[in-house]
DOVO-430312 format. One record per atom (N, C-alpha, C): residue in three letters; atom name; y, z, x. Coordinates in steps of 0.001 Angstrom, whole numbers. Last residue first. Layout:
BEGIN
+------+------+---------+---------+---------+
| rest | atom |      py |      pz |      px |
+------+------+---------+---------+---------+
|  Ala |   CA |       Y |       Z |       X |
...
+------+------+---------+---------+---------+
# end
This chain:
BEGIN
+------+------+---------+---------+---------+
| rest | atom |      py |      pz |      px |
+------+------+---------+---------+---------+
|  Gln |    N |   -5127 |   67337 | -110110 |
|  Gln |   CA |   -3826 |   66890 | -109596 |
|  Gln |    C |   -3083 |   66176 | -110266 |
|  Asn |    N |   -7366 |   69852 | -110367 |
|  Asn |   CA |   -6744 |   68742 | -111001 |
|  Asn |    C |   -5418 |   68618 | -110317 |
|  Pro |    N |   -9824 |   70409 | -107985 |
|  Pro |   CA |   -8584 |   71161 | -108649 |
|  Pro |    C |   -8289 |   69891 | -109270 |
|  Leu |    N |  -13648 |   70210 | -108553 |
|  Leu |   CA |  -12144 |   69671 | -108067 |
|  Leu |    C |  -10908 |   70241 | -108815 |
|  Pro |    N |  -15475 |   70857 | -110277 |
|  Pro |   CA |  -15208 |   72087 | -109682 |
|  Pro |    C |  -13925 |   71556 | -108621 |
|  Ser |    N |  -16098 |   69624 | -113693 |
|  Ser |   CA |  -15672 |   69099 | -111997 |
|  Ser |    C |  -15115 |   70467 | -111368 |
|  Gly |    N |  -18308 |   70631 | -115836 |
|  Gly |   CA |  -17048 |   70332 | -115314 |
|  Gly |    C |  -17005 |   70038 | -114083 |
|  Ala |    N |  -20881 |   71613 | -116862 |
|  Ala |   CA |  -20018 |   72535 | -116051 |
|  Ala |    C |  -18605 |   71932 | -115796 |
|  Leu |    N |  -22145 |   69689 | -119116 |
|  Leu |   CA |  -20998 |   70887 | -119419 |
|  Leu |    C |  -20394 |   71818 | -118476 |
|  Val |    N |  -23005 |   67552 | -117085 |
|  Val |   CA |  -22373 |   67358 | -118431 |
|  Val |    C |  -21552 |   68534 | -118657 |
|  Phe |    N |  -24276 |   68473 | -114752 |
|  Phe |   CA |  -23386 |   67108 | -114816 |
|  Phe |    C |  -22799 |   66759 | -116027 |
|  Phe |    N |  -25268 |   70815 | -115144 |
|  Phe |   CA |  -24663 |   70721 | -113957 |
|  Phe |    C |  -23734 |   69285 | -114285 |
|  Trp |    N |  -26732 |   70642 | -117657 |
|  Trp |   CA |  -25764 |   71587 | -117458 |
|  Trp |    C |  -24823 |   71096 | -116479 |
|  Ala |    N |  -28657 |   69002 | -117245 |
|  Ala |   CA |  -27606 |   68564 | -118169 |
|  Ala |    C |  -26560 |   69252 | -117776 |
|  Thr |    N |  -29902 |   70290 | -115139 |
|  Thr |   CA |  -29193 |   69037 | -114866 |
|  Thr |    C |  -28518 |   68542 | -115867 |
|  Leu |    N |  -30782 |   72621 | -116461 |
|  Leu |   CA |  -29839 |   72773 | -115440 |
|  Leu |    C |  -29138 |   71561 | -114919 |
|  Thr |    N |  -32648 |   71094 | -118401 |
|  Thr |   CA |  -31707 |   71735 | -118705 |
|  Thr |    C |  -30752 |   72029 | -117902 |
|  Val |    N |  -34397 |   70138 | -116459 |
|  Val |   CA |  -33742 |   69203 | -117335 |
|  Val |    C |  -32617 |   69792 | -118034 |
|  Val |    N |  -35655 |   72442 | -115426 |
|  Val |   CA |  -34979 |   71332 | -114522 |
|  Val |    C |  -33956 |   70647 | -115281 |
|  Ala |    N |  -36964 |   73790 | -117619 |
|  Ala |   CA |  -35544 |   74304 | -116863 |
|  Ala |    C |  -34757 |   73376 | -116160 |
|  Leu |    N |  -38645 |   71697 | -118148 |
|  Leu |   CA |  -37628 |   71876 | -119347 |
|  Leu |    C |  -36612 |   72603 | -118561 |
|  Ala |    N |  -40278 |   71994 | -115847 |
|  Ala |   CA |  -39667 |   70606 | -116195 |
|  Ala |    C |  -38292 |   70858 | -117271 |
|  Val |    N |  -40925 |   74948 | -116368 |
|  Val |   CA |  -40006 |   74318 | -115291 |
|  Val |    C |  -39786 |   73006 | -115469 |
|  Ser |    N |  -42376 |   74324 | -118990 |
|  Ser |   CA |  -41235 |   75396 | -118702 |
|  Ser |    C |  -40458 |   74981 | -117629 |
|  Gly |    N |  -44763 |   72872 | -118034 |
|  Gly |   CA |  -43682 |   72457 | -119063 |
|  Gly |    C |  -42335 |   73182 | -118973 |
|  Met |    N |  -45871 |   74614 | -116129 |
|  Met |   CA |  -45437 |   73293 | -115900 |
|  Met |    C |  -44192 |   72584 | -116795 |
|  Leu |    N |  -46619 |   76656 | -118125 |
|  Leu |   CA |  -45732 |   76988 | -116858 |
|  Leu |    C |  -44918 |   75824 | -116425 |
|  Val |    N |  -48095 |   75077 | -119672 |
|  Val |   CA |  -47018 |   75914 | -120217 |
|  Val |    C |  -46016 |   76032 | -119470 |
|  Ala |    N |  -50315 |   74362 | -118010 |
|  Ala |   CA |  -49419 |   73088 | -118852 |
|  Ala |    C |  -48194 |   74177 | -119368 |
|  Glu |    N |  -51378 |   76936 | -117371 |
|  Glu |   CA |  -50670 |   75531 | -116314 |
|  Glu |    C |  -49813 |   74867 | -117077 |
|  Val |    N |  -52427 |   77838 | -119595 |
|  Val |   CA |  -51187 |   78405 | -118975 |
|  Val |    C |  -50366 |   77736 | -117848 |
|  Val |    N |  -54299 |   76018 | -120460 |
|  Val |   CA |  -52895 |   76013 | -121015 |
|  Val |    C |  -51982 |   76796 | -120359 |
|  Thr |    N |  -55550 |   74071 | -117611 |
|  Thr |   CA |  -55509 |   75263 | -118448 |
|  Thr |    C |  -54116 |   75326 | -119248 |
|  Thr |    N |  -56753 |   70469 | -117122 |
|  Thr |   CA |  -55478 |   71470 | -116884 |
|  Thr |    C |  -55425 |   72717 | -117961 |
|  Ser |    N |  -59768 |   69746 | -115541 |
|  Ser |   CA |  -58797 |   69422 | -116518 |
|  Ser |    C |  -57583 |   70741 | -116752 |
|  Gly |    N |  -61819 |   69418 | -113953 |
|  Gly |   CA |  -60573 |   69649 | -113431 |
|  Gly |    C |  -59636 |   69316 | -114416 |
|  His |    N |  -64634 |   69132 | -115095 |
|  His |   CA |  -64162 |   70575 | -114769 |
|  His |    C |  -62641 |   70744 | -114383 |
|  Gly |    N |  -64103 |   65991 | -117163 |
|  Gly |   CA |  -64789 |   66911 | -116084 |
|  Gly |    C |  -64084 |   68395 | -116202 |
|  Pro |    N |  -65092 |   64888 | -120353 |
|  Pro |   CA |  -64053 |   65309 | -119419 |
|  Pro |    C |  -64575 |   66253 | -118364 |
|  Ala |    N |  -67569 |   62538 | -120891 |
|  Ala |   CA |  -67150 |   63814 | -121003 |
|  Ala |    C |  -66231 |   64242 | -120126 |
|  Thr |    N |  -67428 |   59271 | -119773 |
|  Thr |   CA |  -68343 |   60507 | -120063 |
|  Thr |    C |  -67579 |   61455 | -120401 |
|  Asp |    N |  -67276 |   55832 | -120597 |
|  Asp |   CA |  -66353 |   56822 | -120402 |
|  Asp |    C |  -67319 |   58429 | -120747 |
|  Arg |    N |  -67957 |   53251 | -120835 |
|  Arg |   CA |  -68641 |   54336 | -120415 |
|  Arg |    C |  -68194 |   55579 | -119869 |
|  Met |    N |  -65604 |   51938 | -121161 |
|  Met |   CA |  -66457 |   51692 | -122118 |
|  Met |    C |  -67618 |   52771 | -121824 |
|  Ser |    N |  -62835 |   53778 | -119650 |
|  Ser |   CA |  -63985 |   53131 | -119477 |
|  Ser |    C |  -64762 |   52909 | -120741 |
|  Lys |    N |  -59337 |   53979 | -120357 |
|  Lys |   CA |  -60615 |   54610 | -120740 |
|  Lys |    C |  -61804 |   53510 | -120409 |
|  Leu |    N |  -56913 |   52855 | -120281 |
|  Leu |   CA |  -57389 |   53239 | -119038 |
|  Leu |    C |  -59040 |   53892 | -119255 |
|  Trp |    N |  -56349 |   52213 | -123134 |
|  Trp |   CA |  -56467 |   51179 | -122142 |
|  Trp |    C |  -57039 |   51527 | -120644 |
|  Ser |    N |  -55825 |   54922 | -124117 |
|  Ser |   CA |  -56856 |   54219 | -124432 |
|  Ser |    C |  -57312 |   53096 | -123667 |
|  Pro |    N |  -54546 |   57369 | -121576 |
|  Pro |   CA |  -54507 |   56275 | -122517 |
|  Pro |    C |  -55574 |   55387 | -122933 |
|  Arg |    N |  -55494 |   60573 | -121622 |
|  Arg |   CA |  -55605 |   59428 | -120761 |
|  Arg |    C |  -55301 |   58199 | -121843 |
|  Met |    N |  -55248 |   63875 | -121264 |
|  Met |   CA |  -54834 |   62779 | -121928 |
|  Met |    C |  -54758 |   61566 | -121205 |
|  Pro |    N |  -57905 |   66325 | -121402 |
|  Pro |   CA |  -57307 |   65172 | -120845 |
|  Pro |    C |  -56508 |   64348 | -121805 |
|  Ala |    N |  -57528 |   69172 | -123338 |
|  Ala |   CA |  -58315 |   67854 | -123123 |
|  Ala |    C |  -57456 |   66828 | -122372 |
|  Leu |    N |  -57061 |   72239 | -121923 |
|  Leu |   CA |  -56555 |   71193 | -122635 |
|  Leu |    C |  -57329 |   69956 | -122383 |
|  Arg |    N |  -58733 |   75393 | -122063 |
|  Arg |   CA |  -58471 |   74062 | -121201 |
|  Arg |    C |  -57703 |   73070 | -122417 |
|  Asn |    N |  -59554 |   77666 | -123008 |
|  Asn |   CA |  -58371 |   77720 | -122475 |
|  Asn |    C |  -57793 |   76472 | -121861 |
|  Thr |    N |  -61403 |   77799 | -126185 |
|  Thr |   CA |  -61220 |   77389 | -125005 |
|  Thr |    C |  -59883 |   77600 | -124391 |
|  Gly |    N |  -61528 |   78466 | -129090 |
|  Gly |   CA |  -62576 |   78615 | -128047 |
|  Gly |    C |  -62509 |   77944 | -126779 |
|  Thr |    N |  -59183 |   78177 | -130212 |
|  Thr |   CA |  -59679 |   77160 | -130052 |
|  Thr |    C |  -61058 |   77134 | -129334 |
|  Ile |    N |  -58408 |   81307 | -131063 |
|  Ile |   CA |  -58387 |   79895 | -131949 |
|  Ile |    C |  -59053 |   78920 | -131805 |
|  Thr |    N |  -59095 |   82315 | -128347 |
|  Thr |   CA |  -59756 |   82921 | -129735 |
|  Thr |    C |  -59618 |   81965 | -130843 |
|  Met |    N |  -57226 |   81046 | -126787 |
|  Met |   CA |  -58803 |   80873 | -126584 |
|  Met |    C |  -59328 |   81330 | -127668 |
|  Tyr |    N |  -54903 |   82051 | -127887 |
|  Tyr |   CA |  -55063 |   80399 | -127943 |
|  Tyr |    C |  -56688 |   80530 | -127895 |
|  Leu |    N |  -55046 |   84745 | -127283 |
|  Leu |   CA |  -55029 |   84407 | -128942 |
|  Leu |    C |  -55319 |   82581 | -128702 |
|  His |    N |  -54756 |   84680 | -124402 |
|  His |   CA |  -56199 |   84942 | -125108 |
|  His |    C |  -56017 |   84484 | -126751 |
|  Asn |    N |  -52342 |   83508 | -124423 |
|  Asn |   CA |  -53270 |   82539 | -123741 |
|  Asn |    C |  -54534 |   83142 | -124364 |
|  Leu |    N |  -50828 |   85822 | -125195 |
|  Leu |   CA |  -51056 |   84398 | -126241 |
|  Leu |    C |  -51913 |   83550 | -125959 |
|  Arg |    N |  -51276 |   87461 | -123127 |
|  Arg |   CA |  -51871 |   88005 | -124527 |
|  Arg |    C |  -51958 |   86722 | -125388 |
|  Ala |    N |  -49949 |   86029 | -121192 |
|  Ala |   CA |  -51532 |   86331 | -120948 |
|  Ala |    C |  -52250 |   86575 | -122477 |
|  Ile |    N |  -47490 |   86440 | -122463 |
|  Ile |   CA |  -48327 |   84828 | -121965 |
|  Ile |    C |  -49624 |   85306 | -122174 |
|  Leu |    N |  -47015 |   89159 | -122324 |
|  Leu |   CA |  -47232 |   88267 | -123434 |
|  Leu |    C |  -47639 |   87048 | -123346 |
|  Trp |    N |  -47113 |   89254 | -119134 |
|  Trp |   CA |  -48062 |   90111 | -120376 |
|  Trp |    C |  -48170 |   89501 | -121592 |
|  Ala |    N |  -44734 |   87928 | -118652 |
|  Ala |   CA |  -45921 |   87435 | -118098 |
|  Ala |    C |  -47300 |   88214 | -118985 |
|  Val |    N |  -42768 |   89715 | -120113 |
|  Val |   CA |  -42854 |   88339 | -120563 |
|  Val |    C |  -44281 |   87739 | -120127 |
|  Ile |    N |  -42764 |   91911 | -118343 |
|  Ile |   CA |  -43373 |   91818 | -119721 |
|  Ile |    C |  -43632 |   90500 | -120391 |
|  Ala |    N |  -41932 |   90629 | -115921 |
|  Ala |   CA |  -43710 |   91349 | -116002 |
|  Ala |    C |  -44162 |   91493 | -117466 |
|  Ile |    N |  -39443 |   90238 | -116592 |
|  Ile |   CA |  -40541 |   88872 | -116239 |
|  Ile |    C |  -42019 |   89255 | -116337 |
|  Ser |    N |  -38444 |   92786 | -117029 |
|  Ser |   CA |  -38595 |   91387 | -118126 |
|  Ser |    C |  -39481 |   90510 | -117773 |
|  Ala |    N |  -38655 |   93465 | -114407 |
|  Ala |   CA |  -39400 |   94208 | -115683 |
|  Ala |    C |  -39723 |   93300 | -116722 |
|  Thr |    N |  -36990 |   91905 | -112911 |
|  Thr |   CA |  -38660 |   92165 | -112800 |
|  Thr |    C |  -39229 |   92728 | -113642 |
|  Ile |    N |  -34608 |   92259 | -114387 |
|  Ile |   CA |  -35042 |   90896 | -114311 |
|  Ile |    C |  -36784 |   91064 | -114120 |
|  Gly |    N |  -34085 |   95061 | -113900 |
|  Gly |   CA |  -33991 |   94473 | -115277 |
|  Gly |    C |  -34915 |   92940 | -115282 |
|  Val |    N |  -33744 |   95258 | -111198 |
|  Val |   CA |  -35032 |   95796 | -112075 |
|  Val |    C |  -35142 |   95211 | -113332 |
|  Ala |    N |  -31673 |   93402 | -110978 |
|  Ala |   CA |  -32854 |   93210 | -110159 |
|  Ala |    C |  -34036 |   93745 | -110743 |
|  Val |    N |  -29631 |   94917 | -112474 |
|  Val |   CA |  -29933 |   93446 | -112744 |
|  Val |    C |  -31216 |   93097 | -111895 |
|  Ile |    N |  -29561 |   97429 | -111386 |
|  Ile |   CA |  -29910 |   97261 | -112643 |
|  Ile |    C |  -30361 |   95849 | -112850 |
|  Met |    N |  -28598 |   96915 | -108842 |
|  Met |   CA |  -29882 |   97451 | -109005 |
|  Met |    C |  -30383 |   96963 | -110464 |
|  Tyr |    N |  -26170 |   95489 | -109211 |
|  Tyr |   CA |  -26861 |   94732 | -108666 |
|  Tyr |    C |  -28336 |   95287 | -109031 |
|  Pro |    N |  -24838 |   98143 | -110343 |
|  Pro |   CA |  -25138 |   96791 | -111198 |
|  Pro |    C |  -26239 |   96073 | -110772 |
|  Gly |    N |  -24848 |   99594 | -107948 |
|  Gly |   CA |  -25594 |   99872 | -109202 |
|  Gly |    C |  -25883 |   98963 | -110336 |
|  Ala |    N |  -23540 |   99021 | -105654 |
|  Ala |   CA |  -24781 |   98494 | -105677 |
|  Ala |    C |  -25553 |   98979 | -107042 |
|  Ser |    N |  -20227 |   98256 | -106943 |
|  Ser |   CA |  -21182 |   98961 | -105999 |
|  Ser |    C |  -22532 |   98425 | -106390 |
|  Pro |    N |  -18351 |   95256 | -107046 |
|  Pro |   CA |  -18965 |   96434 | -107612 |
|  Pro |    C |  -19756 |   97292 | -106612 |
|  Phe |    N |  -16036 |   93220 | -107185 |
|  Phe |   CA |  -16650 |   93979 | -105766 |
|  Phe |    C |  -17340 |   95357 | -106335 |
|  Gln |    N |  -14413 |   92790 | -109239 |
|  Gln |   CA |  -15046 |   91670 | -108729 |
|  Gln |    C |  -16195 |   92481 | -107627 |
|  Thr |    N |  -14836 |   95677 | -111819 |
|  Thr |   CA |  -14072 |   95094 | -110556 |
|  Thr |    C |  -14958 |   93820 | -110176 |
|  Asn |    N |  -15894 |   96805 | -113882 |
|  Asn |   CA |  -14673 |   96270 | -114117 |
|  Asn |    C |  -14042 |   95697 | -112830 |
|  Thr |    N |  -19325 |   96493 | -114731 |
|  Thr |   CA |  -18492 |   96940 | -113753 |
|  Thr |    C |  -16896 |   96191 | -114284 |
|  Leu |    N |  -21108 |   96053 | -116761 |
|  Leu |   CA |  -21182 |   97363 | -116367 |
|  Leu |    C |  -20334 |   97659 | -115271 |
|  Lys |    N |  -21200 |   93226 | -117261 |
|  Lys |   CA |  -20422 |   94099 | -118501 |
|  Lys |    C |  -20455 |   95733 | -117939 |
|  Ser |    N |  -22669 |   92271 | -115255 |
|  Ser |   CA |  -21321 |   91892 | -115419 |
|  Ser |    C |  -20327 |   92831 | -116259 |
|  Gly |    N |  -25538 |   92984 | -116129 |
|  Gly |   CA |  -24803 |   93351 | -115087 |
|  Gly |    C |  -23227 |   93327 | -114938 |
|  Val |    N |  -25561 |   91160 | -118287 |
|  Val |   CA |  -25345 |   92755 | -118686 |
|  Val |    C |  -24956 |   93424 | -117486 |
|  Tyr |    N |  -25673 |   88806 | -117202 |
|  Tyr |   CA |  -24469 |   88951 | -118356 |
|  Tyr |    C |  -24356 |   90670 | -118261 |
|  Ile |    N |  -27750 |   88882 | -115594 |
|  Ile |   CA |  -26535 |   88804 | -115169 |
|  Ile |    C |  -25482 |   89208 | -116065 |
|  Trp |    N |  -29884 |   89265 | -117727 |
|  Trp |   CA |  -29218 |   90085 | -117081 |
|  Trp |    C |  -28137 |   90408 | -116323 |
|  Gly |    N |  -29314 |   86851 | -119149 |
|  Gly |   CA |  -29385 |   87981 | -119648 |
|  Gly |    C |  -28710 |   89260 | -118930 |
|  Leu |    N |  -30308 |   84989 | -116788 |
|  Leu |   CA |  -28850 |   84823 | -117491 |
|  Leu |    C |  -28614 |   86034 | -118071 |
|  Pro |    N |  -33092 |   85839 | -116540 |
|  Pro |   CA |  -31904 |   85969 | -115496 |
|  Pro |    C |  -30461 |   85956 | -116180 |
|  Ile |    N |  -33807 |   85294 | -119244 |
|  Ile |   CA |  -33924 |   86833 | -118467 |
|  Ile |    C |  -32936 |   86576 | -117682 |
|  Ala |    N |  -33347 |   82450 | -119980 |
|  Ala |   CA |  -32753 |   83505 | -120924 |
|  Ala |    C |  -32620 |   85107 | -120057 |
|  Thr |    N |  -34503 |   80910 | -117539 |
|  Thr |   CA |  -33169 |   80856 | -118288 |
|  Thr |    C |  -32603 |   82111 | -118778 |
|  Trp |    N |  -37208 |   81362 | -116662 |
|  Trp |   CA |  -36271 |   80486 | -115704 |
|  Trp |    C |  -34777 |   80591 | -116374 |
|  Leu |    N |  -38379 |   82766 | -118776 |
|  Leu |   CA |  -38506 |   82924 | -117514 |
|  Leu |    C |  -37358 |   82526 | -116650 |
|  Ser |    N |  -37993 |   81117 | -120938 |
|  Ser |   CA |  -37355 |   82204 | -120913 |
|  Ser |    C |  -37510 |   82939 | -119705 |
|  Leu |    N |  -40446 |   79391 | -120658 |
|  Leu |   CA |  -39081 |   78834 | -120444 |
|  Leu |    C |  -37880 |   79990 | -120382 |
|  Ala |    N |  -42142 |   81299 | -121614 |
|  Ala |   CA |  -42204 |   80723 | -120295 |
|  Ala |    C |  -40837 |   80303 | -119739 |
|  Ala |    N |  -41641 |   81143 | -124312 |
|  Ala |   CA |  -41665 |   82399 | -123435 |
|  Ala |    C |  -41603 |   82107 | -122015 |
|  Leu |    N |  -41631 |   78454 | -125143 |
|  Leu |   CA |  -40479 |   79181 | -125135 |
|  Leu |    C |  -40561 |   80667 | -124296 |
|  Leu |    N |  -44650 |   78215 | -124673 |
|  Leu |   CA |  -43685 |   77586 | -123922 |
|  Leu |    C |  -42231 |   78241 | -123936 |
|  Met |    N |  -45509 |   80078 | -126332 |
|  Met |   CA |  -46005 |   80486 | -125076 |
|  Met |    C |  -44916 |   79434 | -124015 |
|  Val |    N |  -44712 |   79043 | -128829 |
|  Val |   CA |  -44372 |   80423 | -128512 |
|  Val |    C |  -44585 |   80903 | -126970 |
|  Leu |    N |  -46216 |   76491 | -128647 |
|  Leu |   CA |  -44956 |   76393 | -128711 |
|  Leu |    C |  -44430 |   77682 | -128207 |
|  Phe |    N |  -49070 |   77849 | -128495 |
|  Phe |   CA |  -48536 |   77094 | -127638 |
|  Phe |    C |  -47258 |   76625 | -127433 |
|  Val |    N |  -49092 |   78749 | -131373 |
|  Val |   CA |  -49050 |   79721 | -130258 |
|  Val |    C |  -48763 |   79045 | -128661 |
|  Ser |    N |  -48696 |   76156 | -132818 |
|  Ser |   CA |  -47705 |   77348 | -132947 |
|  Ser |    C |  -47824 |   78475 | -131691 |
|  Gly |    N |  -51415 |   75123 | -132036 |
|  Gly |   CA |  -49988 |   74374 | -131635 |
|  Gly |    C |  -48730 |   75388 | -131723 |
|  Ala |    N |  -53002 |   76872 | -133121 |
|  Ala |   CA |  -53050 |   76610 | -131934 |
|  Ala |    C |  -51838 |   76264 | -131352 |
|  Ala |    N |  -52318 |   76554 | -135990 |
|  Ala |   CA |  -52097 |   77906 | -135361 |
|  Ala |    C |  -52022 |   77693 | -133758 |
|  Leu |    N |  -52887 |   73908 | -136349 |
|  Leu |   CA |  -51654 |   74194 | -136573 |
|  Leu |    C |  -51298 |   75707 | -135742 |
|  Gly |    N |  -55601 |   73720 | -135919 |
|  Gly |   CA |  -54969 |   72934 | -134826 |
|  Gly |    C |  -53420 |   73658 | -134915 |
|  Lys |    N |  -56698 |   75600 | -137939 |
|  Lys |   CA |  -56767 |   76029 | -136660 |
|  Lys |    C |  -55513 |   75207 | -135746 |
|  Ala |    N |  -55773 |   73697 | -140178 |
|  Ala |   CA |  -55169 |   75230 | -139870 |
|  Ala |    C |  -55345 |   75706 | -138489 |
|  Ala |    N |  -57481 |   71933 | -139508 |
|  Ala |   CA |  -55922 |   71401 | -139305 |
|  Ala |    C |  -55271 |   72756 | -139197 |
|  Ser |    N |  -59940 |   73258 | -139693 |
|  Ser |   CA |  -59519 |   72323 | -138617 |
|  Ser |    C |  -57837 |   72190 | -138561 |
|  Arg |    N |  -59599 |   73686 | -142727 |
|  Arg |   CA |  -59682 |   74925 | -141414 |
|  Arg |    C |  -59491 |   74111 | -140133 |
|  Gly |    N |  -59685 |   70869 | -143404 |
|  Gly |   CA |  -58693 |   71998 | -143963 |
|  Gly |    C |  -58531 |   73099 | -142703 |
|  His |    N |  -62050 |   70121 | -142778 |
|  His |   CA |  -60869 |   69222 | -142449 |
|  His |    C |  -59647 |   70485 | -142591 |
|  Thr |    N |  -63824 |   71797 | -144153 |
|  Thr |   CA |  -63869 |   71806 | -142975 |
|  Thr |    C |  -62565 |   71041 | -142456 |
|  Glu |    N |  -62962 |   71119 | -147182 |
|  Glu |   CA |  -62688 |   72445 | -146512 |
|  Glu |    C |  -62842 |   72386 | -144853 |
|  Ser |    N |  -63676 |   68181 | -147016 |
|  Ser |   CA |  -62303 |   68502 | -146945 |
|  Ser |    C |  -62004 |   69871 | -146583 |
|  Ala |    N |  -66679 |   68321 | -146710 |
|  Ala |   CA |  -65693 |   67852 | -145666 |
|  Ala |    C |  -64295 |   68237 | -145771 |
|  Thr |    N |  -67509 |   71732 | -148196 |
|  Thr |   CA |  -67347 |   70418 | -148359 |
|  Thr |    C |  -66205 |   69849 | -146737 |
|  Thr |    N |  -70504 |   73781 | -147689 |
|  Thr |   CA |  -68813 |   73385 | -147428 |
|  Thr |    C |  -68601 |   71942 | -147500 |
|  Met |    N |  -72494 |   75954 | -149480 |
|  Met |   CA |  -72142 |   74601 | -148783 |
|  Met |    C |  -70768 |   74249 | -148849 |
+------+------+---------+---------+---------+
# end
């Protein structure tokens, strides 16, 4: 016979595990738009000593970005499978404020967002925020100082 505290402990551990998997998926998806392209551009820049390189460094950058994105997409798919194993579903519960819920509110419909959709949308939003912060705060002015 299991007690209520044991059941709560297991559900808390499942929630923590599912949240951790979700966070790793989000970071992997964010790397699709940030770390992978920037990393391969950096590698390509170190392969040449001139400002006008041949096609070799460009091809290495293109193939490297493509291969890295394929690997990270495979990783995200594996993490999604792990999330499904932990939670039993790949859908997120709809998040509605309590003041919007009807007293006769029924179970959530089939149109809820999947975990992968939420991860990719979240990573794009984080990438846009990061680019905006870099552009307006860190990049500096392109205008010459006079």
